[in-house]
N, C-alpha and C positions, 0 to 999 in steps of 0.2 A: 602354432609356430610354423613359420615358413620353411621350405626346403633350404633356402639360403641361410636362415638363421640356425637351422639344425646343424648344418655343416660348420658354421662359424663356432658354435658352442662346442661341437665335438672336437675341433682342432685346437682351440684356445682355452677351453674350459671356463671361459668367462666372456661375458658379452661386451664389457667396457671397462675402462679404468677411470678413476678420479685423479685429476691433476691440479695441484695447488697453483693458483695464479701468481702467488708471490715467490715461492721457492722452487717450484717445478717437481716437487715430490709426488709420486704416484701411489695410489691405493687401489686394491682390487674391489670388484663389484660385490663381493660376498659380505662386505662390512656395511653396517649401518653407521654412516659417518656424515658429519655436517661440515666441519672445518678441519684444515690440516692441523693435527695436534701439535706439530713443532712450531708453526707460525702462531697458532692460538696461544701458545705459552708465553709468547713475547708481546701479547697484545698491549697497546698503550691506551690508557683511558682517555676518552674524548675523541678517539680516532676511529674511522671505519673499521669493521672486522678485518683482521689479517687472516689469511688461510683460506679464503673462499675457494671452492673447488669447481673445476669444469669437468664435463663428462666427455671422454674421448672414446671413439670406436676404432676398429681396424679398417680404416677407410680403403687402404689398398686391396685388402682381401675382399671387402664388400663390392668394390667396383669391378674386380676381376670376375666375380660371380653374377653381378647385376648388369653392368654395362650401360644400361639405359634408365632414364628417370622413371619410365613407366613400370619397370620391374620393382623398383623401390616403392612406388605409389600403390601398386596393386594389393599389397598387404598392409595398407594404412601406415607406411613408413615404419613398420615394426622393427626392421633391421637396424635402424638408427634411432631407436627409443629404448629407454632403460628397463623395460619390463619384458617378460618372456612370451606372453600370450595376449592377443587382443581380447580374449574372453575375460581378462582381468579388469578391463575398463567398464565404467558404469554403462547401463543400458539407456543412455541419454544421447541426443544428437549434439555432440560437441564439435565446434569447427564447422567447416563448409558453410561459413557465414556469407551473406551477400556482399558482392563487389559491384559497385555502381560506376559507370563511366559518365562524366558530365563534360560536354563539348560546348555548353552554353551556360551562362550565368547571369541571372537578372535580365534574360531576353537577349543578351549579347554573346556573340561567339567568343570563345576562349582561344587564345593563340596556341594553346597547348592542350594536352589531354589531362583531365583531372579525374582520378579515381578515388572513391571513398569506400573504404572497407568497414562494414558495420559489425563489430563484434559484440555489440549489446544483444545480438540475436542468440547468444548462447543460452543454456537452460536457466542460469540464475541471472541473466541479463548483464553479464560482464566477461571481459577478456580472461579474467582469473580462472574461469572453468578449464581452460587448457592446462594450466599448471596443476590445479586441484585433481584433475582426472588422472594425470601421470602419477602424482604422488600416492593417490589412493590405490592405483593399480599395483604400484610397487609394494605398498603396505600389505595389500591383500595377499600377494604372492609370498610375502615374508611372514604371514600369519600374525600381523599387527592389527588389533581391533580399534585402538583409540588413537585419534590424531588430534593434535593441538595447533592453534595458530594465533598469532597476535595480528591485529588488523585495524585499519581505519574504517573498515566496513566491507568493501568488496570481496577481499580474500576470505573473510570469515563467512559471509553469506554464501560464497561459492563452496568453500569447504563443507559447510553445513549441508548444503543441497546435494553435493556429490556423496557425502557420507550417508545421507538419507537413502539415496539410490542404492548404495553399496551394502547397507546394513551395518555400517561402521558407526562408531561414537565419535562425535566432534566436540571439542572443548574450544570456545572461541573467547579470546581476550581482547577487549577493546578499550580505548581511551573514553573517558565519560562524555566527550564532546562528539562522539560518532553519530552520524545522522540516524534518525529514528527509523526511516524506511528500511535501512540496511539491517538495523538491529531486529526489526519485526521479522525480516526474512530468516535471520538466524533462529529466532524462537519458533517460527512456523515450521522450519525444517526439523525441529525436535532437538537441536543442539543445546548444549550447556553454555549459557551466556555469562561471561564474567567481566563486568565493567570494572575498570581500573581507575583509581583516583591518580591521574597523571597523564603524560603524553603517550603517544604511540610507542616512542622509544622505551618508556618505562614498561609498558604492556609487553613489548618484545622481550625485554630482559626477564620479565616474570615468566613468560612462557618457556624461556630457555631453561630457567631454574626449575620449572615444573617438569620439563622434559627429563632432566637429570634426576629429579627426585622420584618421579613416578614411572619412568620408562615409556611415556607416550611417544609417538612418532611426531616430529615437528615439521609442519609444512611452510614454516616462515619464508617469506620471499627472500631469495638470496642465500639465506642461511642453509636451506635445503637445496643442494645443487640440482635436484631433479626439477625444480620450479623453472629453471632455465630451459630445460628439455621440453617441458610442456609448452612454454611460450614460443620456442623456436618453430613450433608447428605452423604458426601463422605464415612464416616465410616460405615453407615448403608448400603451403596451400596456395599462396599468392603466385609462386612459380608455376604451379599447375593451372590456376585460374587465368593467368596471363599468357599461357602457352609458351612459356620460357622467356617472355619479355621481362627485362629488368627495368624497374622504374628509375628514372634519373634522380628523383628525390623521394623519400619516405619520411613523413612527418608523424611523430608519435609522442605521447605524454611520458614524462620521466619523473619518478619519485625516488625509489631505492635504487634504480638503475637495472632492474630485472627486465622490464619490457624491452628496453633498447638492446640489452645484451642478448635476450632471446632472439630478436630479429637478426642481429649480427650472427649469432651462432647458427641459426638456420641457414642463412645464406653462406656462411663459412663451410658448413657441412657440404653444401652443394658444390662449392669450389673444390673441397678435398676429394670429393667423388668424381670430379672432372666434368660436371654438368654446366658450370659457368666459369668464366675467367676474370670477372671483375665484381666488385661490391658496389651496390647502390649507395648514394650519399644519404646517410640516415641523419635526420635532424631531430634531436630530442628537445621537447618543450617543457620548461619548468615555469611555475608561477614565480614571479619576482618576489613573492612573499615567502617562498621556500625553494630557493635555487642553489642549495648547498652543493649540488653536484656541479652545476655549471660554473659557479664562482670559484670552485677549487680545481677546475680541470687542469690548470697549469701551475697550480701552487706547490711549493716544495712541502709545506706542512699544511695539513687539512685543518680548517677553522670553521666550526659550525656557528651558524647564526639561528636564533629561535625562529620557528616557522610561524607565519600568520597569513593564512590564505583560505578562501572559500573552497578551494579545490582539495578537499580533505584526502582523496585517494592518493594525491602526490604530495602531501604535506609531511615532510620528513626532515628531522634535524640532522641526523647522521645516516646517510645513504648506505645501506647494508651491503649493496653490491658495487660500492664505489670503485674498487681497484679494477674489477673486470670491465665495468662500463667505461671507465677512463681509458683503459688500454685499448679497447675496441675502437673508441672514438678516434684516438690518436693514430692507431694502426691504419685504419681505413679512411682517414681524412673526413670524418663526420663533423657534426656540429651540435653544440648545445646552446640554447638561447633562452632567454627569460621573457615572459609576457605578463603583463599586469592582470590583476583580477578583473579589472574593467574590460580589458581586451577579451578575456575569457568569456565573460558574460555576453559581450557584444557578438563574439564569434558564435557562440551557442545559439543566440537568437537568429543570426543571419543563416546559419545552417539549417535550423529548423524551418525557417520561412521559405527557403529556396529549395529544400530537398525533402521535407517531411520527416527528417531524422532528428529526434530530440535526444540529445546527449548530455551527460552530466558535466559539471565544471572541469574536473580533471581531464576528461576525454576531450572537451572543447578546447583545451590548451593546444592540442595538435593542430586544430584548424586555425587557431590564432597564430600559430607559428607559421602556417602556410600563408596566411594574410600578411604577415610581416615580411616574409620572403618576397611575396608578390609586390608589395609597396616598394621594397628596395630594389626592384628590377632583377632579382636573382633567378627568376624562372623564365627561361629563354623560349622563344617560339619553337614549336615542334617537339618539346620535351614531354616526358611522361611523368606525372607527379601524383603521389599517393598519400592520402590522409587516412590514418588509422583511428577509428573511434572504438573506445574500449569499455563504455558503460552507459546505461540508460539514464536519461534525465529524470525518470521517475524515482530514482533512488535518492534524489536530493532536491526536492521541490522548493525548500526554504530559500536556497541560494538564488532562485529566479524571481523572487517577490518584486524586485525593482523593475523588471521588464515584463512581468506577467501579472499585472494588477487586475484583480477580478472586480468588475463593476458592481455598483448597488443594483438590487432588483427593481424592475419597473412594475407598474400597475398593469394588470392584464387587459389592456384595452389599446386600440389603434392609436389614440392620441398620445398616450404615454410612450408608445413604441416610436412614434414619429419624433417626438421630443428627444428621446434617447439617441436615435439615429442621427439627428441633426447636431 
């Protein structure tokens, strides 16, 4: 625990509070809580969860003691994260993923700066490790041994890997259509895999019921407010890697709305601490086959449409973090756009061939959104634009069969090779 954190705990007796995004009620950090119980009681069937909680710190007190970003950074952002000790984190290299600057594309100069952040370099090859690590650390400090998650793949393989490193038990519930590569990861990490006959949303509901029945700690995206705190670390890291430079645009994939909320939350924390005075324009990308957040951004009543997309990691009928994501996008003039599955596959192929970065379909949606903005002339000369990649392409090889066709074998002689090459 840092000296700053010791003083904060001594004076306030709690490190943070939970605040409901719907009603504003607050709850202290000693509780194991997922949703605001008042708003949860009035939940309407078929609507996104009411009572999603955000985590707030005593920013004024922290900024008085810290003053500079370097002070916050030197203890791995502990003072604005919801666990007490960095020793509670897994002994894995999570975060500090590569950030690449591209000033040329296809041999031609770009009129702006293009940054690509590759979070597939986390231990289980996805952005989800940031959230899993924070949830696991919190569970460890509260004496919780068993964690559960519903997932389309990445969150489950992430939690399984993190729990393996921490000596915790992971229960992973997945829809029966989840990609084999991700399920293989779950099993190799020694977690209990529970395939569910149904959709991601049905697996999600079952995991919540199991949490209530067995007392497991639930890592579900959005449902557990600490997932936002884990994912916000990418914004803090970007601020550091870019030496305080704020991108003009940040493109990222959106499913439940937690990645985009995490990015906003990280930059908002920096604003509350006085380190920045504006918010980057954050552009969330959804597959047109599963764009329930984008379509309902300005709707008075949420209406879900059944999802059908190759981008399994962002395939969601009812975005669990809808209200927080919607509020962030509206408050800070962000954007949510839809891109087709064809655009996603094309974007993944272009990205791989120009950069050597092979990313899964859900992750490639962010690059497809960047391409869409570029085509529409929305990226001005001299601007700084960043694309966040969230998962490895090796997690879902089947989706790329149309653009990565393996040729038939040749006879082992020069004549056959010449014929093949011609």
